[in-house]
C-alpha positions as a printed Julia matrix, in Angstrom:
741×3 Matrix{Float64}:
 142.27  176.3   153.57
 141.28  175.62  157.48
 139.47  173.19  159.19
 137.0   174.54  158.92
 136.63  175.7   155.72
 136.82  171.59  154.84
 134.6   170.42  157.11
 131.92  172.51  154.94
 132.8   170.63  152.19
 132.38  167.45  153.46
 128.82  166.02  153.47
 127.28  164.27  155.69
 128.28  160.01  156.84
 124.86  157.98  156.02
 124.1   154.82  153.96
 123.08  156.83  150.63
 126.37  158.6   150.54
 128.2   155.22  151.22
 126.47  153.85  148.44
 127.3   156.65  146.27
 131.07  155.64  147.24
 130.65  152.32  145.51
 129.28  150.43  149.25
 126.38  148.32  149.27
 124.55  148.49  152.63
 126.29  145.2   153.53
 129.27  146.31  153.52
 128.35  149.79  154.63
 127.18  147.53  157.99
 130.17  145.89  158.16
 132.06  149.35  158.19
 130.03  150.58  160.59
 130.7   147.13  163.04
 134.75  147.64  162.86
 135.17  151.22  163.85
 132.32  150.82  166.39
 130.65  154.34  164.86
 130.46  156.32  162.11
 132.78  156.43  159.73
 134.11  160.19  159.27
 133.95  161.6   155.43
 138.37  160.75  154.8
 137.36  157.67  156.39
 134.42  156.47  154.53
 136.16  157.34  151.32
 139.2   155.05  152.37
 137.07  152.22  153.03
 135.36  152.54  150.12
 138.03  152.34  147.48
 140.09  149.71  149.52
 136.44  147.37  149.46
 136.1   148.75  145.77
 136.18  145.19  143.33
 139.36  147.16  141.65
 142.02  147.26  145.15
 139.98  144.44  147.06
 139.15  141.01  144.31
 136.0   140.91  146.71
 134.64  138.63  143.14
 137.92  136.82  142.4
 139.94  135.73  145.05
 138.11  132.85  146.06
 139.14  131.65  142.5
 142.23  133.1   142.64
 143.85  130.96  145.3
 143.06  128.23  143.02
 145.75  128.52  140.59
 149.17  127.65  140.26
 151.53  130.25  141.71
 154.87  128.77  142.46
 157.77  126.73  141.16
 161.81  126.67  141.64
 161.95  129.57  139.22
 159.39  131.26  141.17
 161.09  134.29  143.31
 157.44  135.85  144.07
 154.21  134.93  143.08
 150.76  136.57  143.1
 150.49  139.58  146.52
 153.19  142.15  145.32
 153.8   145.01  142.83
 154.69  142.63  140.21
 156.42  138.17  139.57
 159.41  137.68  140.06
 160.84  134.46  138.43
 164.7   133.37  138.45
 166.53  133.3   134.86
 169.73  132.22  136.06
 173.24  133.98  136.51
 171.75  135.59  139.16
 169.46  137.59  137.53
 165.66  138.26  137.96
 162.9   139.03  135.36
 160.12  140.87  137.14
 156.63  141.09  135.07
 152.95  142.21  135.22
 149.95  143.15  133.42
 147.25  145.05  134.57
 144.05  146.79  132.39
 143.16  150.48  132.52
 139.61  149.5   130.06
 137.74  152.03  131.77
 140.0   154.88  131.78
 140.77  154.54  128.44
 137.45  154.04  126.95
 136.22  157.58  129.08
 139.82  158.89  127.81
 141.64  157.1   125.66
 144.12  159.13  125.59
 145.4   159.74  129.22
 143.35  156.79  129.97
 146.21  153.84  127.82
 149.4   156.76  128.39
 148.75  156.51  132.43
 147.57  152.27  131.95
 151.48  151.82  130.61
 152.79  154.4   133.42
 151.42  152.62  136.03
 152.42  148.97  135.36
 156.04  150.71  134.14
 155.69  151.39  137.83
 154.61  148.24  139.38
 157.81  146.74  138.0
 160.88  149.29  138.68
 159.6   149.66  142.25
 160.51  146.55  143.28
 164.67  147.28  141.72
 164.14  145.92  138.36
 164.92  148.24  135.19
 162.46  147.75  132.75
 163.0   146.25  129.42
 160.23  146.18  127.45
 156.17  147.04  126.68
 153.24  145.4   125.48
 149.95  145.85  124.96
 146.71  143.71  124.49
 143.9   145.93  122.57
 140.34  145.14  122.38
 137.66  147.68  120.29
 134.33  147.48  119.2
 133.43  146.98  115.4
 135.23  149.22  113.09
 131.56  150.6   111.89
 130.79  151.46  115.1
 130.89  156.05  115.64
 133.41  155.7   118.39
 135.93  152.79  117.49
 138.15  154.86  115.31
 138.11  157.81  117.89
 139.35  154.92  120.21
 141.77  153.62  118.44
 144.01  156.59  116.92
 143.58  157.84  121.09
 144.75  154.69  123.08
 147.61  154.16  120.4
 148.76  157.66  120.32
 148.6   157.54  124.18
 150.52  154.3   124.46
 153.25  155.45  122.48
 153.18  158.99  123.7
 154.44  157.15  127.41
 156.1   154.42  126.24
 158.47  156.68  123.79
 159.42  159.97  126.28
 160.27  157.18  128.81
 162.41  155.3   126.31
 161.29  151.57  127.43
 160.61  149.95  124.02
 156.98  148.75  123.14
 158.02  145.73  121.39
 154.63  143.69  120.48
 150.79  143.1   121.6
 147.72  142.58  119.72
 144.4   144.07  118.43
 141.47  142.63  117.82
 138.28  143.96  117.03
 134.58  142.59  117.97
 131.39  144.28  118.34
 131.36  143.04  122.04
 133.39  145.74  122.99
 131.31  148.51  121.47
 130.62  149.81  124.92
 134.07  149.06  126.9
 137.38  148.91  125.48
 139.99  146.89  126.58
 143.85  148.18  127.18
 145.52  145.55  128.82
 149.24  147.21  129.67
 152.33  144.78  130.07
 155.76  145.46  131.23
 158.96  143.51  131.74
 161.82  144.53  133.85
 165.1   142.5   135.03
 166.76  143.12  138.41
 169.41  141.44  140.69
 168.05  138.94  142.49
 169.72  140.18  145.54
 168.54  143.36  145.01
 164.56  143.27  145.07
 162.67  145.04  146.9
 158.93  144.34  148.67
 156.44  146.67  149.91
 155.84  144.93  154.18
 156.64  148.14  155.94
 158.98  146.94  159.41
 160.32  149.44  162.0
 158.25  151.46  164.68
 159.34  155.28  164.03
 161.1   154.62  160.61
 160.01  157.77  158.38
 157.37  157.11  155.55
 158.4   159.65  152.88
 157.09  160.47  149.64
 158.28  161.12  146.56
 157.66  161.57  142.57
 155.17  164.55  141.47
 152.31  167.03  143.03
 149.63  164.68  144.19
 146.0   166.95  142.49
 143.21  166.42  142.03
 143.06  163.84  138.95
 142.24  160.1   139.54
 139.46  160.75  142.68
 137.82  157.79  143.21
 138.8   156.18  139.79
 139.31  153.12  141.17
 135.27  153.0   142.13
 134.97  153.72  138.17
 136.68  151.09  137.57
 134.49  148.78  139.28
 131.13  149.78  138.05
 129.34  149.5   135.0
 129.15  151.85  132.06
 125.59  154.15  130.93
 125.18  156.62  128.47
 126.58  158.67  131.41
 129.76  157.53  131.8
 131.64  160.31  130.07
 130.87  162.54  132.87
 133.21  160.37  134.88
 135.87  162.16  132.84
 137.94  163.9   135.8
 138.02  160.56  137.59
 140.71  159.21  134.39
 144.74  160.74  136.0
 146.88  163.05  133.74
 150.64  161.13  133.07
 153.69  162.97  132.71
 156.18  160.44  131.22
 159.04  162.93  131.4
 159.01  162.6   135.12
 158.3   158.97  135.21
 161.6   158.5   133.51
 163.2   160.44  136.31
 161.46  158.6   138.78
 162.79  155.38  137.4
 166.52  156.79  137.41
 165.89  158.38  140.98
 164.41  155.18  142.66
 166.95  152.84  140.99
 169.67  155.26  142.37
 168.49  155.25  145.89
 167.97  151.33  145.41
 171.78  151.21  144.91
 172.13  152.63  148.9
 171.17  150.92  152.08
 168.12  153.84  152.51
 165.31  151.7   151.87
 163.3   149.84  153.89
 159.79  148.95  151.83
 158.66  150.99  148.12
 155.19  150.97  146.74
 154.0   153.07  144.18
 151.06  154.98  144.58
 148.53  153.41  141.44
 144.97  152.76  141.95
 143.24  154.24  144.87
 146.84  156.62  145.38
 148.66  157.1   148.66
 145.48  155.46  150.52
 146.11  152.03  148.77
 150.27  152.82  149.43
 149.82  153.19  152.58
 147.51  150.51  154.18
 149.14  147.93  152.0
 152.27  149.01  153.45
 151.9   148.91  157.05
 149.45  145.86  156.41
 151.47  143.89  155.49
 154.02  145.23  158.21
 151.73  144.44  160.16
 152.29  148.2   161.66
 150.47  151.44  161.99
 151.26  154.58  160.19
 150.59  158.08  160.98
 150.84  160.66  158.26
 150.78  164.31  158.41
 149.19  166.12  154.7
 150.05  169.68  155.41
 153.91  169.22  153.98
 152.95  166.8   151.38
 153.22  168.68  147.83
 150.44  169.86  146.24
 149.45  171.6   142.39
 146.4   172.37  143.26
 144.85  175.01  146.16
 142.8   173.65  148.93
 143.17  169.98  148.83
 141.1   168.27  151.46
 142.41  165.17  153.17
 139.93  163.21  151.09
 140.73  164.76  147.72
 144.82  163.96  148.98
 144.42  160.12  150.37
 142.48  159.15  147.22
 143.77  161.33  144.39
 145.53  158.92  141.7
 147.94  161.68  140.12
 150.36  159.93  138.66
 154.47  159.55  138.91
 154.06  159.33  142.61
 155.63  156.63  145.23
 155.52  156.37  148.98
 159.08  155.3   150.59
 160.09  153.75  154.17
 162.74  154.67  154.6
 165.72  153.37  157.34
 165.92  156.13  160.43
 168.62  158.94  159.61
 168.3   158.19  155.56
 166.74  161.13  155.08
 168.91  163.39  153.81
 170.97  160.64  151.42
 168.05  160.3   149.62
 166.79  163.6   149.51
 169.82  164.42  148.06
 168.97  161.75  145.21
 165.44  163.33  144.28
 166.59  166.89  144.53
 169.01  165.93  141.87
 166.31  164.17  139.68
 164.38  167.53  140.3
 161.59  165.51  141.83
 159.71  166.39  144.7
 160.82  164.57  148.05
 158.57  164.57  151.94
 159.11  163.01  154.73
 154.98  162.98  155.2
 154.98  160.52  158.23
 156.05  157.5   160.57
 155.27  153.89  161.44
 153.65  153.2   164.66
 152.88  150.69  166.99
 148.79  151.31  167.13
 147.9   148.97  163.95
 146.28  152.42  162.64
 145.95  154.41  160.0
 146.52  158.11  161.17
 145.84  161.41  159.29
 146.55  164.62  160.61
 146.29  167.86  158.56
 145.54  171.43  159.46
 146.09  170.79  163.32
 143.14  168.17  163.3
 142.86  164.15  162.4
 140.69  163.06  159.67
 141.56  159.65  160.1
 142.75  156.96  163.19
 140.85  153.66  162.04
 142.78  150.08  162.32
 144.09  148.86  159.18
 143.97  145.01  159.81
 140.29  144.36  160.62
 139.7   146.91  157.37
 141.97  144.56  155.32
 140.86  141.58  156.68
 137.32  142.52  156.6
 137.69  143.44  152.75
 134.57  141.37  151.45
 134.9   138.3   150.08
 132.19  137.04  147.75
 131.72  133.58  146.29
 129.26  134.7   144.13
 126.41  132.41  142.34
 127.91  131.34  138.96
 126.32  128.95  136.18
 128.41  127.15  133.7
 128.58  127.9   130.38
 127.23  124.86  128.05
 128.78  123.51  125.99
 128.64  122.78  121.75
 130.02  121.09  118.93
 132.07  121.83  116.09
 130.19  122.63  113.42
 128.93  119.47  110.92
 130.06  119.77  107.73
 126.42  120.87  106.56
 127.75  124.34  106.86
 130.75  124.24  104.65
 128.37  122.9   101.54
 127.24  126.0   100.61
 131.25  127.86  100.27
 132.68  127.58   96.78
 134.41  130.25   96.71
 138.48  130.44   95.5
 140.82  130.09   97.59
 142.57  133.13   96.47
 140.08  135.29   96.51
 139.09  133.83  100.41
 142.52  134.16  101.47
 142.38  137.96  100.26
 139.42  138.62  101.87
 140.23  137.19  105.01
 144.15  139.16  105.05
 142.55  141.89  105.4
 139.49  141.28  107.81
 139.98  143.41  111.13
 141.79  140.46  112.91
 143.86  139.71  110.73
 145.43  142.89  109.17
 148.43  144.52  109.51
 148.53  146.36  113.01
 151.68  147.94  110.91
 149.8   151.36  111.52
 150.2   151.0   115.04
 153.14  149.61  116.03
 155.22  151.4   113.96
 153.98  154.31  116.2
 156.15  152.52  118.69
 160.08  152.76  119.29
 160.55  149.64  119.45
 164.2   149.9   119.41
 165.5   152.22  122.18
 167.47  150.67  124.62
 169.27  148.72  121.36
 168.68  145.21  122.55
 165.54  144.41  120.68
 166.2   141.12  118.69
 162.02  140.38  117.53
 159.62  142.6   117.68
 155.81  143.15  116.52
 155.08  141.24  113.34
 159.1   139.74  113.14
 158.23  136.77  115.99
 155.57  134.97  117.69
 156.66  136.54  120.57
 159.52  139.43  121.29
 163.01  138.93  122.31
 164.79  141.41  124.26
 168.59  140.81  125.17
 169.23  141.52  129.27
 171.42  144.35  129.1
 175.14  144.0   128.66
 174.44  140.13  127.79
 173.93  138.04  125.28
 170.77  135.74  126.98
 167.76  137.32  125.83
 164.26  137.36  127.01
 160.69  136.28  125.03
 157.79  138.06  125.82
 153.97  137.23  124.36
 150.23  138.35  124.65
 147.89  136.35  124.51
 143.48  135.34  124.36
 141.44  134.17  122.06
 137.77  135.82  123.32
 135.41  134.11  120.91
 136.68  130.69  121.94
 136.45  132.45  125.5
 132.87  132.67  125.17
 131.65  129.53  123.62
 133.69  127.24  126.51
 135.06  129.12  129.0
 137.15  126.31  130.08
 139.1   125.5   126.82
 139.33  129.24  126.18
 141.38  129.82  129.29
 143.31  126.89  128.53
 143.85  127.7   125.2
 144.96  131.26  126.18
 147.97  129.59  127.82
 148.5   126.89  125.57
 149.01  130.03  123.02
 151.55  131.74  125.02
 153.01  128.65  125.46
 153.43  128.11  121.85
 153.91  131.76  120.96
 157.7   131.81  124.03
 158.73  128.08  122.27
 157.98  128.97  118.72
 160.91  131.63  118.92
 163.03  128.88  121.15
 162.52  130.39  124.76
 161.95  128.24  127.81
 158.07  129.44  129.36
 158.75  130.07  132.82
 155.61  132.01  134.0
 152.64  134.24  133.06
 150.88  136.89  134.08
 147.24  137.03  133.87
 144.88  140.17  133.07
 141.05  138.58  133.77
 138.59  140.86  131.69
 135.04  140.15  132.31
 131.33  141.78  132.45
 129.84  141.66  135.81
 130.32  139.32  138.04
 126.86  139.61  139.83
 124.92  137.72  136.65
 125.78  134.1   137.66
 126.38  133.61  133.41
 129.57  135.7   133.39
 130.73  134.63  136.92
 130.91  131.22  135.67
 132.66  132.82  132.29
 135.04  133.92  135.06
 135.17  130.29  136.9
 135.53  129.15  133.69
 138.24  130.52  132.03
 140.3   130.2   136.33
 139.35  127.1   135.72
 141.4   126.22  132.43
 143.81  128.34  132.98
 144.87  126.64  136.12
 144.58  123.44  134.75
 147.06  124.68  131.61
 149.57  125.87  134.26
 150.12  123.04  136.51
 150.39  120.93  133.19
 153.04  123.29  131.45
 154.89  124.37  134.84
 153.83  127.48  133.66
 152.94  129.29  136.88
 150.9   132.37  137.02
 153.3   135.22  138.98
 150.95  138.52  138.5
 147.75  139.65  137.43
 145.15  141.62  137.21
 141.14  141.76  137.68
 138.9   144.07  135.71
 135.23  143.12  136.23
 132.13  144.83  134.79
 132.99  145.52  131.54
 129.75  146.45  130.53
 127.29  148.86  129.04
 123.37  149.31  129.52
 123.97  145.79  130.48
 125.84  144.3   127.34
 128.96  142.49  128.47
 132.86  141.78  126.62
 133.67  138.8   125.43
 134.93  137.18  128.52
 139.0   138.01  128.18
 141.51  136.13  130.19
 144.74  138.09  128.44
 147.41  136.15  129.02
 151.29  137.92  129.46
 153.65  134.78  128.85
 157.51  135.3   129.57
 160.44  133.09  128.68
 164.2   133.05  128.56
 166.7   131.8   126.28
 170.58  131.62  126.73
 171.54  133.75  123.24
 169.12  136.33  121.67
 171.05  134.96  117.92
 168.61  131.7   118.39
 165.54  132.88  118.31
 164.16  132.4   114.94
 161.32  134.58  113.51
 158.23  133.62  111.37
 159.88  135.13  108.01
 160.59  132.41  105.05
 164.22  133.5   104.48
 165.44  131.51  101.42
 164.32  129.53   97.59
 164.34  125.95   98.47
 163.69  125.11  102.16
 161.28  122.9   103.1
 158.03  123.56  104.86
 157.02  121.13  107.69
 153.46  120.98  109.37
 154.39  119.77  113.05
 151.22  118.76  115.09
 148.46  116.93  114.04
 145.42  118.27  111.62
 141.97  117.26  112.25
 140.02  119.95  111.18
 137.72  121.66  113.71
 136.54  125.11  111.89
 134.41  125.53  115.07
 134.61  129.54  116.38
 137.19  130.17  113.21
 137.97  133.35  111.91
 137.39  131.64  108.36
 134.02  130.84  110.23
 133.14  133.63  110.62
 135.18  136.0   108.19
 133.91  134.0   104.97
 130.75  132.16  105.97
 129.11  135.08  108.34
 128.7   132.71  111.34
 130.35  132.83  114.65
 129.12  129.29  116.13
 130.28  125.72  117.66
 133.05  124.72  120.36
 136.47  125.84  120.35
 139.19  123.71  119.5
 140.08  121.45  122.02
 143.82  121.04  123.97
 145.85  118.71  124.67
 147.62  119.73  127.13
 150.18  117.17  126.6
 150.33  117.3   123.03
 151.14  120.73  123.73
 153.96  120.51  125.79
 155.31  117.43  123.73
 155.22  119.33  120.49
 156.48  122.97  122.12
 159.63  120.7   123.63
 160.29  119.22  120.05
 160.37  122.47  118.05
 162.41  124.39  120.97
 165.01  121.69  120.67
 165.43  121.73  116.88
 165.37  125.34  117.11
 168.14  125.35  119.98
 170.23  122.87  117.5
 170.06  125.57  115.27
 167.79  122.93  112.69
 164.86  125.62  112.18
 165.8   128.46  109.9
 161.85  129.76  110.46
 159.33  128.73  112.87
 155.06  129.93  113.89
 152.71  128.35  115.73
 149.15  127.39  113.82
 146.7   129.99  115.26
 143.96  132.46  113.74
 143.16  130.93  110.11
 145.06  127.88  110.27
 147.54  126.09  108.15
 147.07  128.25  105.33
 146.85  131.78  107.01
 150.0   130.48  108.58
 152.3   129.96  105.59
 150.91  132.94  103.72
 152.05  135.14  107.05
 155.31  133.07  106.82
 155.93  134.0   102.78
 154.33  137.68  103.24
 156.92  138.56  106.27
 159.74  137.42  104.49
 158.56  137.82  101.06
 159.39  134.0    99.76
 156.38  132.86   98.19
 155.21  128.91   99.17
 155.09  126.01   96.6
 152.48  123.48   98.57
 151.74  119.92   97.38
 149.67  118.94  100.73
 146.75  120.66   99.61
 145.48  119.79   96.17
 141.9   118.98   96.57
 141.89  119.44  100.31
 139.29  120.78  102.52
 138.28  123.83  103.81
 138.67  122.36  108.02
 142.19  121.32  106.57
 142.79  124.5   105.14
 141.38  127.23  108.02
 140.59  124.43  110.76
 142.16  125.89  113.73
 143.22  122.79  115.85
 145.62  123.49  118.65
 149.26  122.26  119.63
 150.34  122.87  115.74
 153.5   124.55  114.19
 154.68  125.25  110.71
 158.5   125.07  110.36
 160.96  126.35  107.95
 163.72  124.03  107.58
 166.65  123.8   105.22
 166.55  120.75  102.45
 169.54  118.87  104.02
 168.19  118.25  107.6
 164.66  118.07  106.46
 165.33  114.26  106.81
 166.41  114.87  110.58
 164.18  116.54  111.67
 161.26  113.98  110.35
 163.85  111.47  112.35
 164.07  113.1   115.21
 160.23  113.84  115.18
 159.41  109.89  114.59
 161.72  109.32  117.65
 159.7   112.02  119.78
 156.25  110.64  118.92
 155.79  113.83  116.77
 153.4   114.3   114.22
 155.56  115.97  111.11
 154.05  116.61  107.48
 155.36  118.09  104.37
 153.73  120.83  102.89
 155.87  121.94  100.54
 159.07  124.45   99.76
 159.74  128.29   99.94
 159.73  129.76   96.65
 158.37  132.93   94.11
 156.15  135.51   94.83
 153.07  134.09   95.32
 151.36  130.79   97.18
 151.38  127.74   94.47
 150.38  124.22   93.86
 150.54  121.93   91.07
 147.18  123.59   89.53
 149.23  126.99   89.51
 149.36  129.76   91.13
 146.55  130.28   94.1
 147.24  134.0    94.52
 150.4   136.05   94.29
 152.1   137.93   97.76
 151.87  141.2    96.19
 147.83  140.57   96.17
 147.48  139.33  100.0
 150.54  142.09  100.74
 147.95  144.95   99.89
 144.89  143.93  100.95
 146.94  143.08  104.69
 148.43  146.53  104.53
 145.79  148.29  103.39
 142.73  147.95  105.57
 143.7   149.87  109.02
 145.41  152.87  107.21
 142.37  153.04  105.15
 140.13  152.8   107.77
 141.99  155.43  110.02
 142.83  157.94  107.32
 138.67  157.58  107.29
 136.91  161.23  108.51
 136.54  160.63  112.2
């Protein structure tokens, strides 16, 4: 293709074209002021993606800056590809969670698959070998015409990519709610381990150093994907299918191995994956962080399609690609490694002292603009926001009509979409590849994965309760962090840090922006109180279709550490005759509970309040018991309250529970979702010791009964058999997915 033919394809640059590319009229005027001229077609494309919500965080960064991001364990906080936390012995854990919501709604298989591929690259680009994947999924009502198709495609895409690349998918969460009918959420998380002295960053350095492209060839898939992810959906959104990337997990596996092998040499100065906005974001961010310019000549760049233009190449989001700054003279060493792994390798440019991004092709210059002013002048909005009105817990009048049999109620709850077993999903994932998985989906409150070649282990969880966040974003944000803290503590891990994935509607609406602000405030408060800093994250806004927003969903990915994987405790009752204990105080908060929604058909009231001092005290207490070997089974109390928690433990282990503390108990006691609580099973010979320790620590502990039989029972006889609960729990999702699409 010639320069003349390329120019013939380009449209005149106007404010109307800028709006099509996602820029406002004011943003376009700012670009004109920075450049002092009209941008070229390629320059406009670059500016539009760099200033998109997805890449610039223009509506959120003013609030994200308020989050706590440091601590003695933090090696690298937000600003790099992923967060880095010290886990001792010269080891670091590197992790991040990121959304692929819009692409997964448009093309569920590839959208979800490339979400996994992208988050893997964020982690291994920093020098870490990925050891685990997780995901947090939110779908619309099961009755919606698209939900079954979306569940099928998303799960298949995650399974395909993770299984083929050889990284275990060890846990996550899946919820259903009508608010996600028009915008599903697919949040992917990866955790990796590296040596603290072998961590790689993205800031370019060294004038004249070669810029190297490696990985797959560039195609036309994903062009303007970042812009698409920064806009609301309409009825015509499926026309955006070409903006969804196409992934190849087998190439990603080769890329992981090649990059890690190159990282064993001294050749790399800086490295960055090509994610959102592709070559544009990687080149601009690397040079910008280093305060340098970068000149690229695209003629030699590996392409899989004919007659690609500079605009298409720079904005393509083709997968499995990396950009590397090498030390001078190390090109042949690097090329030999990528040739060995049968991956493309090309020197496409060099660093300069001009501070400009220069793009050449077909003998002409298509872009020559300053990097720093464009980056520094990226919009930053302090948007108007409205606080969410406060509600109170529901009064007892709401419960007056409830008179159902307890066994029938539990059976209905265990067969509802949110509480039903997700075995149909996680059995499609390879959770054991690598041989280091200690606990995975369904076995414990957090996944537990050994650090390869060692006894110590990393615990991983994802958590959020969107219905709480809708009712009270501040308390909902606190609760999401607190539940992550609890889930890690419940397996015996010391919580270290979190990554957040902030999924919200249109921030230009003060009500929605207020949800975001409130959630950030709650997250920040909880992270400070629990010494649980935010080290990485992602923001996904404009999750709306035809003006209908999702439930605010600030998903939290938490990571903890334990000295020995074998210390970890799962949720399953293991023996007959163990004593069942409740840790924490039960007040009977029923507002926004699963019981209220599924049994009484009401979504109302305030979410349960979170006392962060109590969370810390109770979590430290439970973790201490586990480290001393005093706990057989452990489960935090969450959706469904105490009775559901006990039933989950019984189902997991196949051992029933004889409960003496619930005779005549109200729905508030049975199903209330008060925070900061755990259910433990301990051996009879240590029960008194545990109670003495609790008294000394000022932690409320109540004896609920003992493990026995094959049913939940009380003094009045059986409440419900485990067989009946299991049938309800295990059948809903397979039956739903087996129905005709």
